[in-house]
Each structure stands twice: as C-alpha cells, then as structure tokens.
Kinemage of the C-alpha trace (Angstrom):
@kinemage 1
@onewidth
@group {chain A} dominant
@subgroup {mainchain}
@vectorlist {calphas} color= white
{ca met a 1} P -37.630 16.707 -20.999
{ca thr a 2} L -35.016 14.308 -19.626
{ca asp a 3} L -35.193 12.481 -16.318
{ca pro a 4} L -32.474 13.899 -13.999
{ca gly a 5} L -32.043 10.452 -12.408
{ca val a 6} L -31.016 8.861 -15.691
{ca pro a 7} L -27.571 9.739 -17.041
{ca ala a 8} L -27.522 11.202 -20.509
{ca ala a 9} L -26.036 8.991 -23.176
{ca ala a 10} L -22.384 9.781 -23.739
{ca ala a 11} L -21.701 11.735 -26.861
{ca pro a 12} L -20.071 9.570 -29.516
{ca asp a 13} L -16.918 11.698 -29.516
{ca val a 14} L -16.370 11.461 -25.725
{ca pro a 15} L -13.578 8.963 -25.025
{ca pro a 16} L -13.884 6.443 -22.202
{ca pro a 17} L -12.042 7.284 -18.947
{ca arg a 18} L -8.285 6.801 -19.138
{ca val a 19} L -6.928 3.765 -17.299
{ca ser a 20} L -4.508 5.939 -15.326
{ca tyr a 21} L -7.408 8.130 -14.173
{ca leu a 22} L -9.411 5.089 -13.035
{ca val a 23} L -6.385 3.683 -11.192
{ca phe a 24} L -5.849 7.049 -9.480
{ca arg a 25} L -9.497 7.231 -8.373
{ca leu a 26} L -9.335 3.669 -7.076
{ca glu a 27} L -6.100 4.370 -5.198
{ca arg a 28} L -7.670 7.415 -3.511
{ca arg a 29} L -10.716 5.383 -2.446
{ca ile a 30} L -8.564 2.521 -1.179
{ca arg a 31} L -6.379 4.983 0.717
{ca ala a 32} L -9.391 6.563 2.433
{ca cys a 33} L -10.675 3.129 3.481
{ca leu a 34} L -7.200 2.063 4.620
{ca asp a 35} L -6.612 5.213 6.647
{ca glu a 36} L -9.877 4.692 8.491
{ca ala a 37} L -9.426 0.948 9.060
{ca leu a 38} L -5.778 1.179 10.132
{ca ala a 39} L -6.480 4.034 12.547
{ca arg a 40} L -8.579 1.559 14.561
{ca his a 41} L -5.342 -0.409 15.074
{ca gly a 42} L -3.345 2.713 15.933
{ca met a 43} L -1.541 2.457 12.611
{ca thr a 44} L -1.007 4.807 9.678
{ca thr a 45} L -0.995 3.646 6.085
{ca thr a 46} L 2.710 4.477 5.797
{ca gly a 47} L 3.427 2.515 8.990
{ca tyr a 48} L 1.455 -0.423 7.630
{ca met a 49} L 3.407 -0.279 4.360
{ca ala a 50} L 6.679 -0.282 6.302
{ca leu a 51} L 5.653 -3.283 8.411
{ca ser a 52} L 4.438 -5.115 5.290
{ca glu a 53} L 7.769 -4.576 3.547
{ca leu a 54} L 9.669 -5.731 6.625
{ca arg a 55} L 7.728 -8.984 6.434
{ca leu a 56} L 8.822 -9.401 2.792
{ca arg a 57} L 12.414 -8.120 2.868
{ca asp a 58} L 15.390 -8.966 5.021
{ca ala a 59} L 16.288 -5.895 7.084
{ca pro a 60} L 15.921 -3.010 4.619
{ca ser a 61} L 17.192 0.427 5.566
{ca ser a 62} L 14.786 3.261 6.320
{ca ala a 63} L 15.887 4.861 3.017
{ca asp a 64} L 14.768 1.705 1.187
{ca leu a 65} L 11.442 1.795 3.024
{ca ala a 66} L 10.982 5.476 2.126
{ca arg a 67} L 11.423 4.723 -1.586
{ca ile a 68} L 8.946 1.839 -1.418
{ca ala a 69} L 6.349 3.899 0.481
{ca phe a 70} L 6.768 7.007 -1.731
{ca val a 71} L 7.680 9.251 1.187
{ca thr a 72} L 10.777 11.272 1.991
{ca pro a 73} L 13.549 9.689 4.058
{ca gln a 74} L 12.789 12.251 6.772
{ca ala a 75} L 9.112 11.224 6.883
{ca met a 76} L 10.058 7.545 7.007
{ca asn a 77} L 12.497 8.227 9.847
{ca leu a 78} L 9.577 9.579 11.887
{ca val a 79} L 7.492 6.502 11.066
{ca ile a 80} L 10.385 4.167 11.945
{ca arg a 81} L 11.011 5.999 15.221
{ca asp a 82} L 7.321 5.647 16.163
{ca leu a 83} L 7.221 1.948 15.233
{ca glu a 84} L 10.397 1.307 17.236
{ca gln a 85} L 9.116 3.181 20.306
{ca arg a 86} L 5.937 1.095 20.178
{ca gly a 87} L 7.979 -2.129 20.042
{ca leu a 88} L 6.758 -3.098 16.568
{ca ile a 89} L 10.225 -3.100 15.023
{ca ser a 90} L 13.820 -3.360 16.167
{ca arg a 91} L 16.906 -1.821 14.609
{ca asp a 92} L 20.499 -2.926 14.784
{ca pro a 93} L 23.739 -1.802 13.136
{ca his a 94} L 24.476 -3.149 9.697
{ca pro a 95} L 27.262 -5.800 9.826
{ca arg a 96} L 29.252 -3.870 7.211
{ca gly a 97} L 29.364 -0.849 9.494
{ca gly a 98} L 28.511 2.706 8.621
{ca arg a 99} L 25.458 4.614 9.760
{ca ala a 100} L 22.883 2.307 8.159
{ca leu a 101} L 20.667 0.372 10.519
{ca arg a 102} L 18.868 -2.848 9.682
{ca thr a 103} L 15.192 -2.821 10.568
{ca arg a 104} L 13.250 -5.946 11.524
{ca leu a 105} L 9.744 -6.835 12.636
{ca thr a 106} L 9.284 -7.850 16.263
{ca pro a 107} L 6.737 -10.495 17.300
{ca lys a 108} L 4.480 -7.636 18.466
{ca gly a 109} L 4.918 -5.959 15.063
{ca leu a 110} L 3.978 -9.151 13.249
{ca ser a 111} L 0.884 -9.559 15.418
{ca thr a 112} L -0.163 -5.957 14.718
{ca leu a 113} L 0.502 -6.437 11.018
{ca arg a 114} L -1.720 -9.534 10.921
{ca arg a 115} L -4.593 -7.622 12.552
{ca cys a 116} L -4.168 -4.849 9.993
{ca asp a 117} L -4.069 -7.431 7.187
{ca arg a 118} L -7.498 -8.682 8.254
{ca ser a 119} L -8.851 -5.134 7.870
{ca leu a 120} L -7.326 -4.929 4.403
{ca asp a 121} L -8.852 -8.333 3.571
{ca ser a 122} L -12.275 -6.879 4.389
{ca ile a 123} L -11.694 -3.835 2.179
{ca glu a 124} L -10.532 -6.016 -0.717
{ca ala a 125} L -13.489 -8.378 -0.276
{ca val a 126} L -15.891 -5.460 -0.778
{ca met a 127} L -13.853 -4.016 -3.645
{ca leu a 128} L -13.588 -7.331 -5.510
{ca ala a 129} L -17.030 -8.773 -4.679
{ca glu a 130} L -18.283 -8.582 -8.257
{ca ile a 131} L -15.098 -9.881 -9.888
{ca asp a 132} L -14.701 -13.633 -10.371
{ca asp a 133} L -11.476 -15.517 -9.610
{ca pro a 134} L -10.125 -15.682 -13.186
{ca asp a 135} L -10.670 -11.936 -13.624
{ca arg a 136} L -9.006 -11.272 -10.238
{ca thr a 137} L -5.960 -13.188 -11.425
{ca thr a 138} L -5.935 -11.251 -14.694
{ca leu a 139} L -6.293 -7.947 -12.829
{ca thr a 140} L -3.437 -8.794 -10.468
{ca glu a 141} L -1.161 -9.806 -13.338
{ca ala a 142} L -2.049 -6.726 -15.401
{ca leu a 143} L -1.447 -4.309 -12.525
{ca thr a 144} L 1.881 -5.985 -11.753
{ca leu a 145} L 2.958 -5.608 -15.391
{ca cys a 146} L 1.903 -1.948 -15.408
{ca ala a 147} L 3.905 -1.226 -12.242
{ca arg a 148} L 6.984 -2.972 -13.644
{ca ala a 149} L 6.726 -1.128 -16.947
{ca leu a 150} L 6.885 2.231 -15.191
{ca his a 151} L 9.665 1.271 -12.790
{ca pro a 152} L 11.420 -1.844 -14.163
{ca asp a 153} L 14.360 -1.792 -11.737
{ca thr a 154} L 12.276 -2.410 -8.603
{ca arg a 155} L 9.848 -4.977 -7.362
{ca pro a 156} L 6.286 -3.491 -7.235
C-alpha cells in the first residue's frame, strides 16, 4: 500500500513539464497576486502596465499601449480614460497632427506607479526567494531572449 502523502515516482516515459506550460502557470499566479496587490492601490493590472510603459516610452499612443498590454484598442481606451480622469496621465495632440494623442505620466501618476512598484517588489521577493543572484540574472536573460524570439520586432 502506498502512502497518499507521498507522490508516486514518475513513470520513466512521462516527460517533464514543458517550459511553456510552466511559464503559463507562473504568469497566472503572478497575475492573481498582482490583481490583488494593485487593487489595494485602486489600480488594475492593465492600468499598471500602461503607467509602467509611459515611464519607459516617450508619449506612446493608446494603440501602442494596447499592443504592449495585449488588450484591444477599445479596452485600452477605457483604461486610458480612467487614468486621465484620475489625474494619473495627461494627453495632448501629436505635433504631426491627426487624431493621435500623446499620453504622458503626471506627477500623481508617477507617485501611484512607485507605490504599485513596491507591491510588485514584494511579490517578486517571495517568488525569487530561493533563487540566488547569478541564477536570477540567467533567468532574466533567458526570459528576455524567449520573448524576443517569439516577437523579434518589439521590445519585450
């Protein structure tokens, strides 16, 4: 009789979990933690992603932000509208004209983003607690290469 608390040895013909499956599971767990932590700051994960990109990029359009956040332009427009109404971002016409608006972080948006970053720091500290610095560097580099390989024309 086997002990139900002890996992059975894997059959020799059972392959290890696929890397893509492990990444997907990790992403889902990170997302659940992020959603909960960011809600305490009155922020959604998509809103946080938009603010983070605005810190990195000079005045992207909402269409650019939608592509980066993996949401539809319509969904991003709702996020942008909410962030603007809350005073976290400002929008102004593009100097070349047209309908495109440039989006920028406000000081209030940057302050909110920094508070959210601290929550993400806590999540990452727990997630990476058992990984030493050299392995963290290797993990970061490997994930960056994987992202580039699947979408080489954009910055991950």
